[in-house]
N, C-alpha and C positions, 0 to 999 in steps of 0.2 A: 687555426686561421685561415679565416678563407679570402683568397686576393681578389682586385680588381676584376681580373681578368677572370677567375675561375666563377666571380658571381654572376658576369656576363653569360659565359657558357651554361649556366643556372638559368639564368633568366629565358633564355634563348631556349633550352628544353622545355622549359614550363608552357611556354607560350606558343611553342611547336608544337605541343605534347608529343615529343619524343620518350617512350619509354625506355629506349636505349642507354639516355644518359643517363649516370649515376656514378657516385663517387663511396667512396669505404664509408661503411657504418659507423665507424670512429670518428670521421669529420664533424662537426657541428653542422645545425639547419643554415641553410641561407634565409638571410632576411628577406622579406615582399617588398623592401623598398628598393627602387632601383637605385636610388644614390647612395645607401649607407657606408659604403666602402670609402667612400671618398673624406668622410668626416674624420677619420684618424690618419694619422699621419705615415701609417702602415697598414696593416689590414683591419678591416671590419670585423666587430666581434660577430660570432655567429650565435644562431640560437640554440640555450641549453636543453635538450629533449629531456623529459622524464620517462624511462621507459615504460610500456604499457604492461600490465599484469598478465594480460591471457591474449592471445594470439587469436585470430579471426576466424571464425568458425561460423560459416555465411548459412550452415543447414543447422544448428542445434539452439535451441531454445533453453535458457537457465532460468530459474526461479529460486529466490531465497526467501525462507520462511524463519520466523522467529521459532527459540524452542518452546515444544508444546506442553503445556503443562498438563499433568495427570491427577488423576482421582486417589488419595488418600486410601490405608485399609479400613474397613467396616469399624465401628467400635466393638470394644471386646467389653466381658466381665458385667455382661447384662442381668442374668441371672435366669429364673424361672417361674412359671406361673405355675406349675401343678405340684402338689401335693397327693402322696396316695391314698385311696380310699375317699378322695373327696373330688369336688369336680375342679375344672381348672380356674384361675381366680381371676377374676375381673380386676383386681384392683393391681396398681403398681407403685413402686417406691418413685416420691416425685410429682404424681398428680393428687388430683383431688378425688373425693369419692361420695356416695350421700348414702344414708340409712334407709332402705325400703320404705315404702308406705304400701306395701300390700298388705299390711297390718298395722295396727298402733302400737306393736309394740318397739319398747327403746333397744337400743343393744349396748350391753354392759361391756364395759371398758376395766382391765385389769392390769395389775403391777408388773404380771411379766405374761409371756406366751402361755396356754393351756388353762384348763380348768382348777389348779392348784394356784394359780396369780391369785391375789386379794383384789375385791371390785374395790374401783376407786372411782367409778362412776358412771355416768350412760350417756349414751348420745340418742336423743329422740329419733322418732321414726319422719324421715324428711331432712334431717339436719347432716349438713356436710361438713366435710373433714380433708386435712391433709395425709395423705398417706406418708408416712415418714422411714419405713423399713419394712423387711416381710420380703416374702411367709416365711415363717416357720412352721413347720409342718410338728405339730404335739395334738395328742389324744384324736389322731385322725381328722383335724380340724386343721385349716389353712389361718395363721395368726398374722395382723401387720401392725405395726407400732402406729399408731394414728395421734393426731392433734385436731381436736373438735372446734369449730367455732364457736361454744360456749364453753372453752377453755379447758376441757378434760384432754389430757395425752394421757394416752396408756395402751395395754395390746387389747385388740378386738378381736374376735373370730368371724371371718367372711360369710359362714353357713355352714350348712352340711351335705352331705352326698345328694340331697334330692333337693335343698333349697338354699337360695340365695338369700341373707339378709342384708345385702347391699344390692343398690342401683347403680350401672354406669351412669356417668354425664354425658348428654349428647346436648347439641344444639338443633332445633327444628329447621328444616329447609327453608330457606327465603330466595325469593328473585333479585337478584344485584344486575344492575343496568351499568352500561358505559364501554368506552373501548377498553380500557384498562381494571382488570379482576384481582384482588389482592387474595391468594391463598397462602397457607401456612408455609413460606419458604420460599415462595414463589410471587410474581406478577405476569399473569395472562395480557397479551394485548391482541385483542380482539378487530381483528378487519371488518368492514362493513360487511366482507362476503358471506361470513360464516354468523353475522348476528351481532349484535351487542348487548344479549339479555342472555344470562346464565342462571341457574337456580343451584344452589351451593349449601351445602348441610354438613354438618361432621357426625359420623357414626362411631361407636364405641365398639368395643370386642363384642363379640357375636360368638359365644361359646358352645353354640349347637353348628353354626356353618364354620367357626374357628377362623374367623376373616379378624386380622388386627384393627386396630380403629383407625380411622381413615376420614380425610375430607373429601368428597364427592361431589364433583361438577358438570352439569349436563347443562347443554345447548338447549336453548327455548326455541332460536330458529335458525336452526343449521339449515341448510339445504338439501340434506339427505335427511333419511329416519333419525331426529333425535334423539330415540330410547335408545340406540346404539353406539351413542358420540359418546363417551365419557370420560373424563380425567379424575384420575383415583391420586391423593396424596396421601404419604404415610410418614408418621417421623418413626426414622429408621429405629430407636431404640425399641420404641413400642413393637414394632413389627417383628423383631429378633426376639422379643422378651415373650411375645405370645403365641411366636410360630419361629420356636428355634430350629423346627427341623427344616426350615428355609432359608439358612442361611448359607448354605451353598449355592444355592439360586440366587439370592443376592452378589454371592463373588461373582459367579457368572458375569452376571449384568455388568457389574463393577469392571471386570475383566475385560467385556467385551468393548466396553467404552474404551478402556485407556490402550486396547489392542489399535482398536481404530485412531484413535488420535495420534497414535505414533507411525501404525503402518496402514494407512487407509485402503489399500488396495487387498487386505487380510480379508479372510472368508469367515466370519463368524452368524452364531445363530444366537439371540439372545434368549434368555431362561422364561417361560410362563411364572408370572407374580401373582398372577389372579386366579383365583381356584375354579371361578364360574365360568371361566375362556378357556377355550383349546385352541392351542397356539401349533400353527401347522407350517407350511410352506413360508419364508420369508426371501424378500428381495427389496436389493437396492439399499440396503443398509449401510449408514454412514453418518458418523461422529462429528462432532463440533461444540462448541461451547455456547450456553443460551443465558439468558435473563438469572441469574443465579447459581449456575455451576456448570456441570459437564454432561452430555447425553448422547443418544444418538435416534435416529428413526431408522422407519422400513416401510414395506409394504409388506403387510403379515396378513395371512388366511387366517381370518379367527371365526369360530363358533361355538353356540352355547358348549359347556362341556358335558351337556346330559345327551348331546348330540341331536337336538330337535332341528338341525338345519343345516344345509351346507356350507362347507366353508366360504367366507368372502371377504374381499380384499379389504384391509382397513389400513388407514395411515397408522403407526403404530410408535408409540415415544415411550423410551425409557429414559432417566434423568437422574442425577443425585447433585443436590446442593453443593457446592465447593469444599464446605464444612463438614460432608456427611451427615445431617442432623435429619433430611427430608429425602423420601425417593417419591419422583412422579411418574405415572402411569398416564398413557391415553390411548385410546381406542377410539377412533374416529372414522365414521361411513366416509368411504371412497369408492366411485367405480372406474374402472378403467373405459377410456374415450378412444383409444388409437391401438392398433397391436393385439399381440399378443401379451399376456402377462411378464411370461419370460423373458420378451426381448423388449418390454417397456422402459419408458424413461421416467425419469423423476416429474414431468411435465405432462404425461399420456392418461393423467387422472384428473378426476373432476370429485371435488375441490383439488386443484395440484397439491405438491407435495411444498412445492417453493411456498404456498400461500398458505399452507397450516405450519410450515416453519414458523412463519411470522407471529404464530399463536405465544411460542415459547420464545420468540427471539433466537431462533437456534441457528448457528452460523456455522454452516458442515467446514471440517479442514479440505480443500480442495485436493490436498497430497503433498508430498516430503517434497524436499529439493529434486529438481531430475535436470538432466539433458537428454533430451531425447531427439532423434533425430525427425524433421518433419515428416519424411515421406513414410514413418512408421507409424503415425499417429492415425488411428482409425478413422474412417468416415463415418458420419452417421446414415441411418438407413435412409434411401432417398435422396440423399444430398450429396454433393460433391466433394471431392477428396479436401480436407481441413487442410488450408493454407494458411493460415494465421495462428499465432501464438500469444499468451500473454506477453506484455510489453510492448509488442508491435503498433507501430502507429498506422493506420490504414486508410485507405482512401476511399470516399464513394465511388462507386464507378461514374465517368462520364458518358459512358456507351452503355445502355441509354442514360441519357440526363434524369435519372428518377432520384427523389430524395429516398434515403434511410429512412423508415421508420423504425423510431423506440420504443419498444413496449416495458409496461411497468413489470413485467413477469415474462420467461422465455416460453414461445408458444404464440400458436395463432389467436388463442384467446386472450391474451396478456393486453390489459389497457392501452391504446395508443397515448403517449405523453410527449411526444412531440417528432422531430424532423432534422435529421442531417443532410444537408443540400449538396449536391452533385460536385465533385472535388474537394468537397472540404476534407480535412484531416480529423480522424478519432483514435484514441487510444484504446487499446486493448487491455482491461481492467482484470475480466474474470472469466471463464467458461472452459473450452466448449460445454454448451447444454444441447443434448439430441431432445428435438419436439417437433411432432408433424410434420417429420419428413423433411428438416432444416436442421443447420448447424446454428446454434445461436452462442453469441457473443455479448457479454457487458460492457460497454464503451462508454467513454467520455467525451464530448467534443472542444475544441479550445475556448468555447463559450461556459463550458462547464455542465452542458446538459448528457445526462446521464441516465442509462436505460439500455435494453436485450434488443440485438439486431443481427438479422439472418445475416451469414455471408452470402448465401446465394440460394439458387435452385437446382436443381437436376441439369439445368442446360447452363448456365453463367452465373458467374461470380458479381454479387454488391457491393463486397468491401475487398477493393483490391489493392496491389503494389505496396505490400506493406515495407515498411522502414523498420527492421529488427536492429537489434542492438548486438555490433558487429564488434565491439570491442569492451573491455571491462576497465572502467575508470580507477586507477590506484586509490586507496584510500584518503577520504577527505584528509585536509591539513590541517593540524590542531592550532590553535594559538598558542606561541611558546614564548612570549615576551616579543619586546619591541630594541631594534639597537638603533643609535641616532648618530647618522651620518652628518658630520658638518662639512658642506662643499664650499665651494667657493661662494656662489649667490645664493645658495637655498642650505637648509638643514630637510632629513626626512628622514621618518623613522619606520623603517619596514619592518615585518614579524620576520624573527629568526629562522620561524621553519620556511620560510617562503623566499629570502634571501640571504646569501650568505656573504658575499660581499660587493662594494660598488668603488671604483675607482676610476680615475678620470684625468683630463688634462685641460686647458685654456689654450684658444687657439684666437690670438688677436684678429683684426680686422684684417684683410688682404689690400694689398698696395692698390691703391685705386685704379682703376681699369678706363681705359677709354670706350666709349658705347658701343657696342660692337653692331655694326650695321650687319653682317653676314655671320654663318657658323663659321667660315673661316680664317674671321678675325683671332689670332692667338691671344692667350693671356699672357701676362709675365710669367718667367719664368717661377715657378711656384710649384713645390713637389704635392700641393694638393689638389690637383686634378686637371683635367685638359677641357677647354671650352667643347671640342666636338664630342666627349663622351656628355658633355650635361651636367659635369660636378660642379655646379657652382652654390649653393647652399654652404658651403663647408668656407666661403670666402668670408662668410662672417662672422663677427664678432661672437665666439661661442666657445664653450664646455661642453665637453663630450662626456658623460659618463656611462662605465660598462656594467652594468648589471649581473651578478650571477648567481647560481643557488637553483633551488627547486623550479624557478622561473629564470630564463633570460631574456636578454635584449638590451637595449640603452636607452639614457634621457639626455636629451638635449636642451643646454638651457640657452637662447639665442639672447645677447644684449643688443637691442633694437634702437639704442642712444641715436648712433650715426643713422641718417637715412639711408647712407647705401648699403647697410647691413639687411634692412628691409628689399631692397633691391635686389640682394644678392639669393634672400629667402625665396623671393617670389620669380626666383629663375630669370632675373636679367630683367625684370618689369616692375614700373613704379607702381602696380596696382596690388595693393596690399592684402593677401590673403590673409591675413589676420583680423581685416575687417568682418570678413564672413563669419570667423569665429566671435568677434564680439557682438553682432548681431545676437547670436544664440545665446551668450551669456547675458545680455540685457534684457532677453524675450523669458518669459514663463515658461514655455513650450519649447523645447528644442525642436529645430528644423531641420530635416536629413537634407536638404537641398542646399543649406548652409555651411555641411561639414565639408570638408577639403581634407582627407587623410594626410594626404601629400605636400600640404604646405609646411615648410621647411625642410622636405625631404628629398629635394630633386626630382619628384614627379616619381611613378613610379607602375608597375605593371596593370593591366585590369581586374579590376574587383568583380567578385560575386554580387556582394550586397553588403551595406554597414546596418548593425541591427544593435540593439540595446544599448541607447546612447542614454547617458544618464549626466545630470550637471553634478561637480562636485567643487565643494568650500573647502579653499585651505587659509593658511593664516597670511595675509597680504595677498588673496586674488583670489580667483574663481577659474576654472575650466569644465572641461567633458569629457567622458570617456565615452568609448562605444567600441563594438567588435566588429572586424574586418574577416573578411574571408576572401583571400586572394591564391592564385594558382595558375595552373591551365584550364581552360574555359569548360574541361568538361567534370570535375570532379570538385568536391566540397574536401578541401584540406582543410590543416590544423588552423586555428584561426590566433589573430593577433589583437592584445587587447592596446587600444591606441588611445594615449592622453594629448591634450593639446591646452594649454592654460595660460593664462595673461595674468602678471603683478597688476595691482591697482593702479600705479603709477605707470604703465603702457611701457616700461622699459624692458620686461622680459617676457619672452616667449618662451614657455617650456612644453618640450615637445618628446613622448616615451610613447615606445612601442615595446612590448614585451608578449614572448610565445615561449613554447606551445598553451595555447588553451584549446583542450582536448575536449571530445564529446562524445558517445557511443556509438555514434551514427556515422564515423570516419568513413569515407570512402577507400579502400586498399587498393594501390594499382595493379593488385594479382587479378581484382573481380574484371576489370574491363576486358578482359578474352573471353568472359562467359557471359549468357545471358543469367542474370541473378537478381533478385527481389523487381525492383522498378525498374532496372537495367536492362537494356539492349545491348549485346557484346559491341566492341569498339572493333569491327572488322570488315575485310573485303565486302560490297553488297549492301551495308547497312549502316554506315557512315553517318548518313544524317537523320537516321531515325534511334540512333544511338545517342548523339548529339540531343534532340530533341529530349528524350529520355531524362538524361541528365538535367537537363533545363526544367523539367518538372519537378525532380528530387531538389535541385537547388532552391526552385522558388518553394517549396514544402519546405525547406529546412529553414528560409529565411523566415517564415512564418511561424512555425516552432519555437524557433531562437525568440523574436519579438517577443513572444506569448508566454516567455520565462518557464517552459515547461521542459526544456532539457538539460540533465544535469552536465556540469563542465567542472574540469578540472586545470587548475586550481580555482576555487571561489571568486566570484568576481567582488564579495565581501572582505575578502582579506587583501583583493588588489585596491580595491577603493579607500579602503583604510590608510594604504600607503599611500595614495594621492593625498587625501586630506588632512597629511600629517605635514604635507611641503609649510615649512615656513620662508619666505620669502626675509633674508639679510639688509 
């Protein structure tokens, strides 16, 4: 417990900013309220502090990601389309076929594979059929079990070593317009920059080129040569059936995707799966999820397999649907617009890779969980050293006072979609990306505007003073049921995971005192306080309740029936401080000017700010909760949940303060001695500059907290539920 004298020392240390003032770590934290120790007959309760799980690491960036899904194995037992002494089969079980129309002859259907089987019917030229099973290699022919549209079902030979008696089924290519194009297993989303027209068609197995069945989509309005910008979609079972020799290549593609999903920094080279293209060097390979599955992109040097031209850079995409039913491959023209290809970034191509990713909806995995010292993160070519990290709150520079442009994509060619004004805060959501000699970050303003912004140029930073996550919060408290406490004036039902106990005592109205004309006027002999120390609110009729558990503090219920009680809680004044509270409770909008956090608290030390005010309705009355930050004038310490409420009949004034409310941007006193982040060290020769740096920080924290963008522990919802459970008896 903390005695009155020790609390006074603590308050003096905070006010005068003397780091040497300290107590054992086993002592509970002091309340920020100047007069709280006088409420109890003995010692005031201290705040119960929940230990932080991770110590401050001012030079580290921590990211957390959810487990990454990977692709399942390729399908097995597909079968083969080859029989000795004849051509590779065009038919495949589970698919449809058609009797050739090159002659008017019908195809015989037999009861069993082979010429010895009994003829049971015919399928006329042009007749369609379903392939049920096969091939069976009998008499030097490939036999398939079929069911024809005329009802005939049996075994039919596909052809001879020189002639096919069946024809593959294909669809004519047609133009398809729109921003969304449906292909088997996938949906493409076409940005206007690449055009919204495609020519789409399906091709059957080509026995001469040995190409498996596929759907091909060509761009009509692609900004570069559209003849070389093609998307291929293969049914995986068909691919393996017609090209069993390429199973290893498909395994390599799947393994490359899975490897990069789990270990993004690994160096892999995907296999070539299109015979007509020759795959050379690959760059910037990265995997991720996309519309319908998982895949990877790269810049690949591609040329025709016949060597008719030099290799050219292409945006290449390999991907499988998540059920492994479809394989997609794309080779799209692109050209390098900045630097050398070996040092190029995703955004140094036109069209840039980020734009082409949108076609497939690819969301590359940026990396596994890391703890990387800021000083070791590489700088982008032509840009200054990287100072920011994901999760930081950066501030748009005020010197010079120029807005930070937000672009739709990283790079100077990205469309400008808005501005964040000088001095405004921006959350670093993703990045960095290097392009055009700048470091680009994907940021979000407090107003919700999102886009890519450059960190700075070679001579200055445009995004500055990062507020980093210096403390990891404990795991969120999970609702654990409530416990009702039947107190003298009220009932209250906090969550058992939040509060483990509430104990207290009633104090009657003190003996009426003569109106004090001066501070020297003594109080009668009463153990509750001394006029010169100002402990006067405790002379009112009240109950004090000590709250313990994951949160600590106290709740005071003042009985205002006697005017003398109101006189005491107003620090010996008949100007009722609860009247300002009534104004807020009667209004539809809370006015901060009407919030007095020290009404009934004997006054208190200076505040940094009051934030996050919210009305609370309870049974038999109304109240308001808000957060206060109170410490020495240079630092934002842990915050306090403050509650003030009035019973509907005006008899009871409920005052509560609970602490600590923790957030990830708490300033540790160990940081005061060194320049760090937005702070200038508090030391000889720069006290004024240091004070200003903390004032800026406090102002920024107030804005962030007021905007509800800072995570807190414990959640305010669980505290609000506690206060809304109050019932006036």
